[in-house]
N, C-alpha and C positions, 0 to 999 in steps of 0.2 A: 552120814545122816540121810534118811530117806527123803525123797521128794515130797513137797506138800501135795496133798491129795484130797479131792472132793469125794467123800465116801457116799454120802446120801444127799439127794436134792429134794427139797420140799417146795412145791409151787405156791402153796398157801399154808396157813397155820395147820400143821399136822397132816397136810395133804401131800403125801409122798408122790413124787413124779414117777412116771414110767421109766423104764430103762432105755427107752428110745431117745434119740436126739430131739431137742426142741430149741426154739428160738429164744435167745436172751436179748431183751430190748433194753434201751437206755434207762427205763424205769423199772427194770427187773421183770417180775412176773405179775405186777399189779399196776394198773394205771393210776392208783392212788399214791404210789411212791414218789418221793422226791429223788431227783437224779443223783444227789449227793449221798443218798443212802438207799440205793436200789436193791441191794442184796445184803442180807444179814448172815454172817458166818459165825459158827460157834464150834469150839473144839469138842470132839467126842470125849476126850479124856476128862473133861470137867464133870461129866455125868457120874463118873466113879466117885468123885469128891462129893457131889450132891447126894448120892446114895448113902455114903458113909455118914453124912450129916443128917440123914433121914428127912431130907427136904423133898417136896413133891415134884421136883424136876427130875424124873426118873428115866426118861427115855428120849432118844434123839427126836428132835422136833417139838418137844414140849415147851421150849422157850420161844417158839415162833421163827426159828432160823430157817433160812432158805438152803444154806449149805452146812452140812455136818462135816467137819474137816479133820483130817489126821495129819500128824507131823507139823502142826502149827499151833501157836498159842500167842497170848498177848505180849510175851517177851521176845518172840521171834518174828513178829509181824510189825511193820513200821508204816507210818503215814506215807502215802505216795508209792508204796510197793506196787508195782505193776506186773500183772501176770497174764500169760496166755492160757486160756482154758478152751480147748477145742478151737473153734473159729473166732471166739470172742476174746476181747482184751478187757480185763477188769483191774481196778485200782483201789487200794485201801484209802478210805476217806475220813474215817473217824472211829473211835471206840464204839462198841455196841450199846445195847440197852442197859441202863443201870436204873431201871424203873422200880426195882424193889430194894429194900435195905440190904437184903442178903447179897444181891449182886454188887451193890455199891461197896459193902464191907469187904467182900472177898476179892473184888476187882476182877472177877472172872466174867467179863462183860461181852466177850466176843468182839466183833468189829463189823463195820459196813464197808461194802465195795460200791463204787460207782462203775457204770459200764462205759468204757472208753470207746470200744468198738463192738457193735452188736454182732451176734453170730450164733451158730449152732453149738450147743453144749450137751453133755450127758454125764450121768453118774460114773464114778470110777475113773475119773480123769485126773491125771497129774496137772499141777499148776506149774508152769514154767515161768520162773522169775525173769522178767525182762529188764527191770530197772528198780533201783533202790536209792532215790534221791535224798532221803532224810533218815539215814541209819540211826541217828541219835533220837528220833522221835518214835520210839516203839509205842505200841498201843498201851503197854503197861506204864510207861513214863507219862503218857497223856492222861491216863486214869489217875495217877498219883497227883499230877498237877491240878486236875479238876476236882477230885474228891478227897484227897488227903492233905496236900500242902496248899490249901486254899489261900494262905496269906503270903505265899511266895510270888509276889507281883512281878518280879524280874522274869521268872520262868514263864508265868502266864503271858507276859508281854512277848517274850521270844516265841512261844508256841503260837500265839495269835498271828504272828508274821509268816507262819508256814502256809504258803500259797495253796498247797494241796489238801490242807485240813478243811473239812466241811464248813460251809459258811455259818451255820448255826453255832458251831463250836467257836469259831473265830469271833463272832459277835459276843457270845457269852464271856469269853476271856477278855475281850477289849472292855466290856462293861465292868468287869471286875477290876481291871487295872485303873479305870477312871473313877472307881469308888462307888459304883451304883449297884 
């Protein structure tokens, strides 16, 4: 298997970064970001699917991702996966945007990273996996619990105990378990 790889970096919506190195902060590239979801990553291979479905997500960056990635998807990435990218260290914190019914139904949501250590990054950089503390909580499994198996309260409760899952997801799952 190839190493995970950040193919393209977007600093803002559709704003492709230069090929030079730049500083990755705790809040990603925007001061408006929450530290739990500083960087949005989306697999490039999903765009082939969207093109076949004749959906308007036709090119990298059109979903607002910061990283277009190769050799990674929701089945191979887990909550808490920690990677070195250049001088920075990033960690998977939650599944990505499911703000359209198409993304929710397809479960092709991408995922968010928090920035554990700030540092210089650039496009075309391999991601070195440093740690995988929750191999059973893939992004795909989290999406299934949140969007498909909504009535599986045992799984929702177990996932809500995952300390590296973003706080907004943990709150939503706990609320579901309590019946709200």
